[in-house]
GUPA-330730 format. One record per residue: residue number from 1; residue in three letters; x, y, z of N, C-alpha, C, O in turn. Coordinates in pm, whole numbers, padded with zeros to 5 digits. Each point is the difference from the previous one (the first is absolute). Layout:
<sites>
@nr: NUM | rest: ala | n.x: X | n.y: Y | n.z: Z | ca.x: X | ca.y: Y | ca.z: Z | c.x: X | c.y: Y | c.z: Z | o.x: X | o.y: Y | o.z: Z
...
</sites>
This chain:
<sites>
@nr: 1 | rest: unk | n.x: -00797 | n.y: 00940 | n.z: 00671 | ca.x: -00129 | ca.y: -00049 | ca.z: -00045 | c.x: -00078 | c.y: 00118 | c.z: -00055 | o.x: 00002 | o.y: 00110 | o.z: 00054
@nr: 2 | rest: unk | n.x: -00072 | n.y: -00139 | n.z: -00164 | ca.x: -00084 | ca.y: 00104 | ca.z: -00061 | c.x: -00139 | c.y: -00056 | c.z: -00025 | o.x: -00016 | o.y: -00102 | o.z: -00067
@nr: 3 | rest: unk | n.x: -00085 | n.y: 00169 | n.z: 00122 | ca.x: -00140 | ca.y: -00036 | ca.z: -00018 | c.x: -00072 | c.y: 00121 | c.z: -00055 | o.x: 00013 | o.y: 00110 | o.z: 00054
@nr: 4 | rest: unk | n.x: -00090 | n.y: -00128 | n.z: -00163 | ca.x: -00072 | ca.y: 00115 | ca.z: -00054 | c.x: -00128 | c.y: 00028 | c.z: 00079 | o.x: -00031 | o.y: -00073 | o.z: 00095
@nr: 5 | rest: unk | n.x: -00041 | n.y: 00177 | n.z: -00133 | ca.x: -00120 | ca.y: 00042 | ca.z: 00074 | c.x: -00112 | c.y: -00103 | c.z: -00004 | o.x: -00088 | o.y: 00000 | o.z: 00086
@nr: 6 | rest: unk | n.x: 00091 | n.y: -00089 | n.z: -00187 | ca.x: -00103 | ca.y: -00103 | ca.z: -00012 | c.x: 00033 | c.y: -00126 | c.z: 00080 | o.x: -00077 | o.y: -00095 | o.z: 00001
@nr: 7 | rest: unk | n.x: 00191 | n.y: 00095 | n.z: 00066 | ca.x: 00039 | ca.y: -00115 | ca.z: 00080 | c.x: 00076 | c.y: -00106 | c.z: -00078 | o.x: 00008 | o.y: -00115 | o.z: 00044
@nr: 8 | rest: unk | n.x: 00048 | n.y: 00153 | n.z: -00159 | ca.x: 00078 | ca.y: -00093 | ca.z: -00082 | c.x: 00147 | c.y: 00010 | c.z: 00038 | o.x: 00058 | o.y: 00109 | o.z: -00002
@nr: 9 | rest: unk | n.x: 00001 | n.y: -00222 | n.z: 00037 | ca.x: 00142 | ca.y: -00002 | ca.z: 00031 | c.x: 00077 | c.y: 00009 | c.z: -00132 | o.x: -00016 | o.y: -00084 | o.z: -00088
@nr: 10 | rest: unk | n.x: 00100 | n.y: 00186 | n.z: 00076 | ca.x: 00075 | ca.y: 00022 | ca.z: -00123 | c.x: 00144 | c.y: -00049 | c.z: 00009 | o.x: 00058 | o.y: -00042 | o.z: -00100
@nr: 11 | rest: unk | n.x: -00001 | n.y: 00048 | n.z: 00220 | ca.x: 00136 | ca.y: -00049 | ca.z: 00019 | c.x: 00023 | c.y: -00035 | c.z: 00147 | o.x: -00063 | o.y: 00055 | o.z: 00090
@nr: 12 | rest: unk | n.x: 00154 | n.y: -00147 | n.z: -00070 | ca.x: 00037 | ca.y: -00044 | ca.z: 00134 | c.x: 00144 | c.y: -00050 | c.z: -00007 | o.x: 00044 | o.y: -00047 | o.z: -00105
@nr: 13 | rest: unk | n.x: 00030 | n.y: 00058 | n.z: 00214 | ca.x: 00137 | ca.y: -00050 | ca.z: 00002 | c.x: 00022 | c.y: -00084 | c.z: 00125 | o.x: -00084 | o.y: -00004 | o.z: 00090
@nr: 14 | rest: unk | n.x: 00196 | n.y: -00063 | n.z: -00086 | ca.x: 00030 | ca.y: -00086 | ca.z: 00114 | c.x: 00010 | c.y: 00081 | c.z: 00129 | o.x: -00019 | o.y: -00056 | o.z: 00108
@nr: 15 | rest: unk | n.x: 00049 | n.y: 00183 | n.z: -00116 | ca.x: 00007 | ca.y: 00084 | ca.z: 00121 | c.x: -00138 | c.y: 00023 | c.z: 00062 | o.x: -00009 | o.y: 00046 | o.z: 00114
@nr: 16 | rest: unk | n.x: -00097 | n.y: -00077 | n.z: -00188 | ca.x: -00137 | ca.y: 00012 | ca.z: 00053 | c.x: -00042 | c.y: -00123 | c.z: 00080 | o.x: -00107 | o.y: -00001 | o.z: 00061
@nr: 17 | rest: unk | n.x: 00189 | n.y: -00102 | n.z: -00062 | ca.x: -00031 | ca.y: -00123 | ca.z: 00075 | c.x: 00043 | c.y: 00015 | c.z: 00144 | o.x: 00097 | o.y: 00069 | o.z: 00031
@nr: 18 | rest: unk | n.x: -00171 | n.y: -00136 | n.z: 00057 | ca.x: 00037 | ca.y: -00005 | ca.z: 00141 | c.x: 00021 | c.y: -00146 | c.z: 00037 | o.x: -00096 | o.y: -00077 | o.z: 00009
@nr: 19 | rest: unk | n.x: 00221 | n.y: 00040 | n.z: 00011 | ca.x: 00038 | ca.y: -00140 | ca.z: 00028 | c.x: -00054 | c.y: -00095 | c.z: -00108 | o.x: -00047 | o.y: -00109 | o.z: 00031
@nr: 20 | rest: unk | n.x: 00054 | n.y: 00151 | n.z: -00156 | ca.x: -00043 | ca.y: -00083 | ca.z: -00111 | c.x: -00149 | c.y: 00004 | c.z: -00029 | o.x: -00048 | o.y: -00069 | o.z: -00089
@nr: 21 | rest: unk | n.x: -00026 | n.y: 00151 | n.z: 00165 | ca.x: -00146 | ca.y: 00006 | ca.z: -00014 | c.x: -00042 | c.y: 00134 | c.z: -00061 | o.x: 00049 | o.y: 00106 | o.z: 00040
@nr: 22 | rest: unk | n.x: -00140 | n.y: -00112 | n.z: -00137 | ca.x: -00063 | ca.y: 00121 | ca.z: -00051 | c.x: -00147 | c.y: -00009 | c.z: 00033 | o.x: -00069 | o.y: -00092 | o.z: -00046
@nr: 23 | rest: unk | n.x: 00020 | n.y: 00186 | n.z: 00125 | ca.x: -00141 | ca.y: 00009 | ca.z: 00039 | c.x: -00046 | c.y: 00142 | c.z: -00026 | o.x: 00066 | o.y: 00096 | o.z: 00038
@nr: 24 | rest: unk | n.x: -00181 | n.y: -00083 | n.z: -00105 | ca.x: -00057 | ca.y: 00132 | ca.z: -00020 | c.x: -00150 | c.y: -00014 | c.z: -00018 | o.x: -00047 | o.y: -00075 | o.z: -00086
@nr: 25 | rest: unk | n.x: -00030 | n.y: 00146 | n.z: 00168 | ca.x: -00146 | ca.y: -00009 | ca.z: -00006 | c.x: -00064 | c.y: 00115 | c.z: -00077 | o.x: -00121 | o.y: 00021 | o.z: 00008
@nr: 26 | rest: unk | n.x: 00202 | n.y: 00055 | n.z: -00082 | ca.x: -00054 | ca.y: 00109 | ca.z: -00083 | c.x: 00000 | c.y: -00035 | c.z: -00149 | o.x: -00073 | o.y: 00061 | o.z: -00078
@nr: 27 | rest: unk | n.x: 00153 | n.y: -00156 | n.z: 00039 | ca.x: 00015 | ca.y: -00038 | ca.z: -00141 | c.x: -00123 | c.y: -00078 | c.z: -00047 | o.x: -00039 | o.y: -00097 | o.z: 00064
@nr: 28 | rest: unk | n.x: -00022 | n.y: 00141 | n.z: -00176 | ca.x: -00113 | ca.y: -00074 | ca.z: -00057 | c.x: 00036 | c.y: -00068 | c.z: -00131 | o.x: -00075 | o.y: -00085 | o.z: -00049
@nr: 29 | rest: unk | n.x: 00190 | n.y: 00122 | n.z: -00009 | ca.x: 00047 | ca.y: -00064 | ca.z: -00123 | c.x: 00152 | c.y: 00006 | c.z: -00004 | o.x: 00061 | o.y: 00098 | o.z: 00041
@nr: 30 | rest: unk | n.x: -00001 | n.y: -00205 | n.z: -00092 | ca.x: 00145 | ca.y: -00004 | ca.z: -00015 | c.x: 00032 | c.y: 00019 | c.z: -00148 | o.x: -00042 | o.y: -00079 | o.z: -00084
@nr: 31 | rest: unk | n.x: 00118 | n.y: 00184 | n.z: 00055 | ca.x: 00036 | ca.y: 00031 | ca.z: -00138 | c.x: 00109 | c.y: -00090 | c.z: -00056 | o.x: 00057 | o.y: -00082 | o.z: 00071
@nr: 32 | rest: unk | n.x: -00031 | n.y: 00100 | n.z: -00196 | ca.x: 00095 | ca.y: -00080 | ca.z: -00077 | c.x: 00139 | c.y: -00007 | c.z: 00064 | o.x: 00062 | o.y: 00103 | o.z: 00027
@nr: 33 | rest: unk | n.x: -00014 | n.y: -00224 | n.z: -00005 | ca.x: 00137 | ca.y: -00024 | ca.z: 00041 | c.x: 00040 | c.y: 00041 | c.z: 00140 | o.x: 00120 | o.y: 00008 | o.z: 00029
@nr: 34 | rest: unk | n.x: -00214 | n.y: 00018 | n.z: 00059 | ca.x: 00034 | ca.y: 00050 | ca.z: 00134 | c.x: 00078 | c.y: -00100 | c.z: 00086 | o.x: 00095 | o.y: 00039 | o.z: 00067
@nr: 35 | rest: unk | n.x: -00133 | n.y: -00163 | n.z: -00069 | ca.x: 00067 | ca.y: -00102 | ca.z: 00082 | c.x: 00070 | c.y: -00099 | c.z: -00091 | o.x: -00042 | o.y: -00116 | o.z: -00011
@nr: 36 | rest: unk | n.x: 00146 | n.y: 00160 | n.z: -00054 | ca.x: 00073 | ca.y: -00086 | ca.z: -00094 | c.x: 00146 | c.y: -00008 | c.z: 00044 | o.x: 00070 | o.y: 00101 | o.z: 00006
@nr: 37 | rest: unk | n.x: -00026 | n.y: -00224 | n.z: 00023 | ca.x: 00140 | ca.y: -00022 | ca.z: 00034 | c.x: 00045 | c.y: 00059 | c.z: 00132 | o.x: 00115 | o.y: 00041 | o.z: 00013
@nr: 38 | rest: unk | n.x: -00204 | n.y: -00037 | n.z: 00085 | ca.x: 00038 | ca.y: 00052 | ca.z: 00132 | c.x: 00055 | c.y: -00117 | c.z: 00084 | o.x: -00076 | o.y: -00086 | o.z: 00046
@nr: 39 | rest: unk | n.x: 00207 | n.y: 00085 | n.z: -00028 | ca.x: 00068 | ca.y: -00113 | ca.z: 00063 | c.x: -00039 | c.y: -00023 | c.z: 00146 | o.x: 00003 | o.y: -00113 | o.z: 00047
@nr: 40 | rest: unk | n.x: -00038 | n.y: 00220 | n.z: 00025 | ca.x: -00029 | ca.y: -00016 | ca.z: 00143 | c.x: -00149 | c.y: -00001 | c.z: 00034 | o.x: -00036 | o.y: -00005 | o.z: 00117
@nr: 41 | rest: unk | n.x: -00051 | n.y: 00010 | n.z: -00219 | ca.x: -00145 | ca.y: -00005 | ca.z: 00026 | c.x: -00041 | c.y: -00141 | c.z: 00041 | o.x: 00015 | o.y: -00095 | o.z: -00076
@nr: 42 | rest: unk | n.x: -00069 | n.y: 00083 | n.z: 00199 | ca.x: -00042 | ca.y: -00130 | ca.z: 00053 | c.x: -00152 | c.y: -00008 | c.z: 00008 | o.x: -00058 | o.y: -00103 | o.z: -00034
@nr: 43 | rest: unk | n.x: -00007 | n.y: 00211 | n.z: 00077 | ca.x: -00146 | ca.y: 00003 | ca.z: 00012 | c.x: -00053 | c.y: 00127 | c.z: -00064 | o.x: 00055 | o.y: 00108 | o.z: 00017
@nr: 44 | rest: unk | n.x: -00164 | n.y: -00124 | n.z: -00091 | ca.x: -00068 | ca.y: 00113 | ca.z: -00063 | c.x: -00146 | c.y: -00005 | c.z: 00043 | o.x: -00072 | o.y: -00094 | o.z: -00032
@nr: 45 | rest: unk | n.x: 00029 | n.y: 00196 | n.z: 00105 | ca.x: -00136 | ca.y: 00004 | ca.z: 00054 | c.x: -00064 | c.y: 00133 | c.z: -00038 | o.x: 00044 | o.y: 00107 | o.z: 00043
@nr: 46 | rest: unk | n.x: -00149 | n.y: -00116 | n.z: -00125 | ca.x: -00071 | ca.y: 00119 | ca.z: -00047 | c.x: -00150 | c.y: -00022 | c.z: 00023 | o.x: -00069 | o.y: -00047 | o.z: -00090
@nr: 47 | rest: unk | n.x: 00019 | n.y: 00080 | n.z: 00208 | ca.x: -00137 | ca.y: -00033 | ca.z: 00038 | c.x: -00110 | c.y: 00068 | c.z: -00081 | o.x: -00113 | o.y: -00050 | o.z: -00003
@nr: 48 | rest: unk | n.x: 00141 | n.y: 00162 | n.z: -00064 | ca.x: -00104 | ca.y: 00069 | ca.z: -00077 | c.x: 00022 | c.y: -00003 | c.z: -00150 | o.x: -00078 | o.y: 00059 | o.z: -00075
@nr: 49 | rest: unk | n.x: 00180 | n.y: -00127 | n.z: 00030 | ca.x: 00033 | ca.y: -00006 | ca.z: -00142 | c.x: -00104 | c.y: -00084 | c.z: -00075 | o.x: -00034 | o.y: -00111 | o.z: 00042
@nr: 50 | rest: unk | n.x: -00016 | n.y: 00165 | n.z: -00154 | ca.x: -00102 | ca.y: -00071 | ca.z: -00079 | c.x: 00050 | c.y: -00042 | c.z: -00138 | o.x: -00068 | o.y: -00076 | o.z: -00068
@nr: 51 | rest: unk | n.x: 00186 | n.y: 00125 | n.z: 00025 | ca.x: 00051 | ca.y: -00033 | ca.z: -00134 | c.x: 00152 | c.y: -00007 | c.z: -00001 | o.x: 00069 | o.y: 00084 | o.z: 00059
@nr: 52 | rest: unk | n.x: -00018 | n.y: -00187 | n.z: -00127 | ca.x: 00144 | ca.y: -00018 | ca.z: -00017 | c.x: 00029 | c.y: -00005 | c.z: -00150 | o.x: -00059 | o.y: -00079 | o.z: -00073
@nr: 53 | rest: unk | n.x: 00151 | n.y: 00165 | n.z: 00029 | ca.x: 00046 | ca.y: -00010 | ca.z: -00139 | c.x: 00127 | c.y: -00085 | c.z: -00001 | o.x: 00029 | o.y: -00066 | o.z: 00100
@nr: 54 | rest: unk | n.x: 00046 | n.y: 00064 | n.z: -00206 | ca.x: 00121 | ca.y: -00081 | ca.z: -00010 | c.x: 00103 | c.y: 00051 | c.z: 00099 | o.x: 00085 | o.y: 00082 | o.z: -00034
@nr: 55 | rest: unk | n.x: -00094 | n.y: -00130 | n.z: 00156 | ca.x: 00073 | ca.y: 00065 | ca.z: 00108 | c.x: 00081 | c.y: -00088 | c.z: 00092 | o.x: 00111 | o.y: 00038 | o.z: 00037
@nr: 56 | rest: unk | n.x: -00160 | n.y: -00153 | n.z: 00000 | ca.x: 00062 | ca.y: -00077 | ca.z: 00108 | c.x: 00076 | c.y: -00117 | c.z: -00063 | o.x: -00052 | o.y: -00111 | o.z: -00013
@nr: 57 | rest: unk | n.x: 00177 | n.y: 00139 | n.z: -00025 | ca.x: 00079 | ca.y: -00099 | ca.z: -00074 | c.x: 00145 | c.y: -00002 | c.z: 00046 | o.x: 00057 | o.y: 00101 | o.z: 00041
@nr: 58 | rest: unk | n.x: 00002 | n.y: -00220 | n.z: -00050 | ca.x: 00144 | ca.y: -00017 | ca.z: 00021 | c.x: 00046 | c.y: 00044 | c.z: 00139 | o.x: 00105 | o.y: 00064 | o.z: 00014
@nr: 59 | rest: unk | n.x: -00184 | n.y: -00098 | n.z: 00088 | ca.x: 00036 | ca.y: 00032 | ca.z: 00138 | c.x: 00038 | c.y: -00130 | c.z: 00070 | o.x: -00086 | o.y: -00073 | o.z: 00049
@nr: 60 | rest: unk | n.x: 00216 | n.y: 00044 | n.z: -00044 | ca.x: 00051 | ca.y: -00129 | ca.z: 00045 | c.x: -00036 | c.y: -00035 | c.z: 00144 | o.x: -00014 | o.y: -00118 | o.z: 00032
@nr: 61 | rest: unk | n.x: -00002 | n.y: 00216 | n.z: 00055 | ca.x: -00027 | ca.y: -00026 | ca.z: 00142 | c.x: -00148 | c.y: 00008 | c.z: 00038 | o.x: -00036 | o.y: -00033 | o.z: 00113
@nr: 62 | rest: unk | n.x: -00050 | n.y: 00077 | n.z: -00205 | ca.x: -00142 | ca.y: 00020 | ca.z: 00031 | c.x: -00068 | c.y: -00133 | c.z: 00036 | o.x: -00005 | o.y: -00092 | o.z: -00082
@nr: 63 | rest: unk | n.x: -00046 | n.y: 00085 | n.z: 00204 | ca.x: -00068 | ca.y: -00122 | ca.z: 00046 | c.x: -00150 | c.y: 00020 | c.z: 00018 | o.x: -00077 | o.y: -00095 | o.z: -00014
@nr: 64 | rest: unk | n.x: 00034 | n.y: 00218 | n.z: 00043 | ca.x: -00140 | ca.y: 00026 | ca.z: 00034 | c.x: -00052 | c.y: 00120 | c.z: -00078 | o.x: 00061 | o.y: 00107 | o.z: -00002
@nr: 65 | rest: unk | n.x: -00176 | n.y: -00128 | n.z: -00062 | ca.x: -00066 | ca.y: 00106 | ca.z: -00075 | c.x: -00146 | c.y: 00002 | c.z: 00043 | o.x: -00072 | o.y: -00098 | o.z: -00020
@nr: 66 | rest: unk | n.x: 00028 | n.y: 00209 | n.z: 00079 | ca.x: -00136 | ca.y: 00012 | ca.z: 00050 | c.x: -00069 | c.y: 00120 | c.z: -00063 | o.x: 00040 | o.y: 00114 | o.z: 00021
@nr: 67 | rest: unk | n.x: -00144 | n.y: -00143 | n.z: -00100 | ca.x: -00079 | ca.y: 00102 | ca.z: -00069 | c.x: -00148 | c.y: -00032 | c.z: 00020 | o.x: -00066 | o.y: -00045 | o.z: -00093
@nr: 68 | rest: unk | n.x: 00013 | n.y: 00067 | n.z: 00213 | ca.x: -00135 | ca.y: -00045 | ca.z: 00034 | c.x: -00114 | c.y: 00061 | c.z: -00081 | o.x: -00107 | o.y: -00060 | o.z: -00008
@nr: 69 | rest: unk | n.x: 00127 | n.y: 00178 | n.z: -00052 | ca.x: -00108 | ca.y: 00064 | ca.z: -00077 | c.x: 00027 | c.y: 00003 | c.z: -00150 | o.x: -00079 | o.y: 00055 | o.z: -00077
@nr: 70 | rest: unk | n.x: 00189 | n.y: -00114 | n.z: 00035 | ca.x: 00038 | ca.y: 00005 | ca.z: -00141 | c.x: -00096 | c.y: -00083 | c.z: -00086 | o.x: -00019 | o.y: -00119 | o.z: 00023
@nr: 71 | rest: unk | n.x: -00040 | n.y: 00186 | n.z: -00122 | ca.x: -00096 | ca.y: -00066 | ca.z: -00089 | c.x: 00058 | c.y: -00021 | c.z: -00140 | o.x: -00052 | o.y: -00081 | o.z: -00076
@nr: 72 | rest: unk | n.x: 00159 | n.y: 00152 | n.z: 00043 | ca.x: 00055 | ca.y: -00008 | ca.z: -00136 | c.x: 00152 | c.y: -00014 | c.z: 00003 | o.x: 00070 | o.y: 00083 | o.z: 00057
@nr: 73 | rest: unk | n.x: -00023 | n.y: -00190 | n.z: -00119 | ca.x: 00143 | ca.y: -00023 | ca.z: -00015 | c.x: 00027 | c.y: -00018 | c.z: -00148 | o.x: -00047 | o.y: -00096 | o.z: -00062
@nr: 74 | rest: unk | n.x: 00123 | n.y: 00187 | n.z: 00004 | ca.x: 00032 | ca.y: -00006 | ca.z: -00142 | c.x: 00089 | c.y: -00121 | c.z: -00027 | o.x: 00081 | o.y: -00038 | o.z: 00085
@nr: 75 | rest: unk | n.x: -00094 | n.y: -00023 | n.z: -00203 | ca.x: 00078 | ca.y: -00119 | ca.z: -00037 | c.x: 00147 | c.y: 00014 | c.z: 00034 | o.x: 00062 | o.y: 00104 | o.z: -00026
@nr: 76 | rest: unk | n.x: -00006 | n.y: -00209 | n.z: 00082 | ca.x: 00142 | ca.y: -00010 | ca.z: 00033 | c.x: 00048 | c.y: 00104 | c.z: 00101 | o.x: 00119 | o.y: 00028 | o.z: 00007
@nr: 77 | rest: unk | n.x: -00210 | n.y: 00028 | n.z: 00069 | ca.x: 00038 | ca.y: 00101 | ca.z: 00099 | c.x: 00077 | c.y: -00057 | c.z: 00117 | o.x: 00089 | o.y: 00065 | o.z: 00055
@nr: 78 | rest: unk | n.x: -00123 | n.y: -00186 | n.z: -00016 | ca.x: 00067 | ca.y: -00063 | ca.z: 00114 | c.x: 00073 | c.y: -00122 | c.z: -00054 | o.x: -00060 | o.y: -00105 | o.z: -00021
@nr: 79 | rest: unk | n.x: 00191 | n.y: 00121 | n.z: -00001 | ca.x: 00076 | ca.y: -00113 | ca.z: -00055 | c.x: 00147 | c.y: 00009 | c.z: 00039 | o.x: 00051 | o.y: 00106 | o.z: 00037
@nr: 80 | rest: unk | n.x: 00013 | n.y: -00220 | n.z: -00046 | ca.x: 00144 | ca.y: -00011 | ca.z: 00028 | c.x: 00036 | c.y: 00047 | c.z: 00139 | o.x: 00100 | o.y: 00069 | o.z: 00021
@nr: 81 | rest: unk | n.x: -00183 | n.y: -00109 | n.z: 00076 | ca.x: 00026 | ca.y: 00024 | ca.z: 00142 | c.x: 00019 | c.y: -00139 | c.z: 00062 | o.x: -00093 | o.y: -00055 | o.z: 00059
@nr: 82 | rest: unk | n.x: 00212 | n.y: 00001 | n.z: -00072 | ca.x: 00028 | ca.y: -00141 | ca.z: 00031 | c.x: -00030 | c.y: -00040 | c.z: 00144 | o.x: -00034 | o.y: -00116 | o.z: 00025
@nr: 83 | rest: unk | n.x: 00044 | n.y: 00207 | n.z: 00069 | ca.x: -00021 | ca.y: -00034 | ca.z: 00142 | c.x: -00145 | c.y: 00018 | c.z: 00045 | o.x: -00032 | o.y: -00029 | o.z: 00115
@nr: 84 | rest: unk | n.x: -00055 | n.y: 00076 | n.z: -00203 | ca.x: -00139 | ca.y: 00030 | ca.z: 00038 | c.x: -00072 | c.y: -00127 | c.z: 00046 | o.x: -00015 | o.y: -00096 | o.z: -00076
@nr: 85 | rest: unk | n.x: -00030 | n.y: 00098 | n.z: 00202 | ca.x: -00072 | ca.y: -00114 | ca.z: 00056 | c.x: -00142 | c.y: 00036 | c.z: 00043 | o.x: -00085 | o.y: -00088 | o.z: 00012
@nr: 86 | rest: unk | n.x: 00059 | n.y: 00217 | n.z: 00013 | ca.x: -00133 | ca.y: 00042 | ca.z: 00043 | c.x: -00051 | c.y: 00112 | c.z: -00089 | o.x: 00060 | o.y: 00107 | o.z: -00009
@nr: 87 | rest: unk | n.x: -00172 | n.y: -00134 | n.z: -00057 | ca.x: -00063 | ca.y: 00098 | ca.z: -00089 | c.x: -00145 | c.y: 00012 | c.z: 00041 | o.x: -00074 | o.y: -00099 | o.z: -00004
@nr: 88 | rest: unk | n.x: 00033 | n.y: 00219 | n.z: 00043 | ca.x: -00137 | ca.y: 00022 | ca.z: 00044 | c.x: -00067 | c.y: 00101 | c.z: -00093 | o.x: 00032 | o.y: 00119 | o.z: 00002
@nr: 89 | rest: unk | n.x: -00126 | n.y: -00170 | n.z: -00084 | ca.x: -00081 | ca.y: 00081 | ca.z: -00093 | c.x: -00145 | c.y: -00047 | c.z: 00012 | o.x: -00054 | o.y: -00054 | o.z: -00096
@nr: 90 | rest: unk | n.x: -00010 | n.y: 00072 | n.z: 00211 | ca.x: -00130 | ca.y: -00062 | ca.z: 00025 | c.x: -00114 | c.y: 00047 | c.z: -00090 | o.x: -00096 | o.y: -00076 | o.z: -00019
@nr: 91 | rest: unk | n.x: 00102 | n.y: 00197 | n.z: -00036 | ca.x: -00113 | ca.y: 00048 | ca.z: -00083 | c.x: 00037 | c.y: 00016 | c.z: -00146 | o.x: -00078 | o.y: 00054 | o.z: -00079
@nr: 92 | rest: unk | n.x: 00195 | n.y: -00098 | n.z: 00040 | ca.x: 00046 | ca.y: 00015 | ca.z: -00137 | c.x: -00079 | c.y: -00092 | c.z: -00093 | o.x: -00020 | o.y: -00118 | o.z: 00029
@nr: 93 | rest: unk | n.x: -00025 | n.y: 00174 | n.z: -00141 | ca.x: -00074 | ca.y: -00077 | ca.z: -00100 | c.x: 00095 | c.y: -00037 | c.z: -00112 | o.x: 00060 | o.y: 00088 | o.z: -00063
@nr: 94 | rest: unk | n.x: -00046 | n.y: -00215 | n.z: 00039 | ca.x: 00093 | ca.y: -00047 | ca.z: -00103 | c.x: -00074 | c.y: -00033 | c.z: -00126 | o.x: 00060 | o.y: -00041 | o.z: -00098
</sites>
């Protein structure tokens, strides 16, 4: 996993998951393509993240996505996650 000094997640791999879960309370933005095609990603929880770019795509096992402070989601950022049943974006402005 690589996070820059501004709190932007630049890269992540399946080895950063713990039992299919990715949790990080330091990330404030998810950069381009970070969560794309991760076969074992089941839950993604980023409590301080405020922005998502084209990032969360093609994750066949992803069921839960929690972004409680996210205010900005770039077009088509969250797509093709067939198992997704829980999406929490309480402050996101569409």
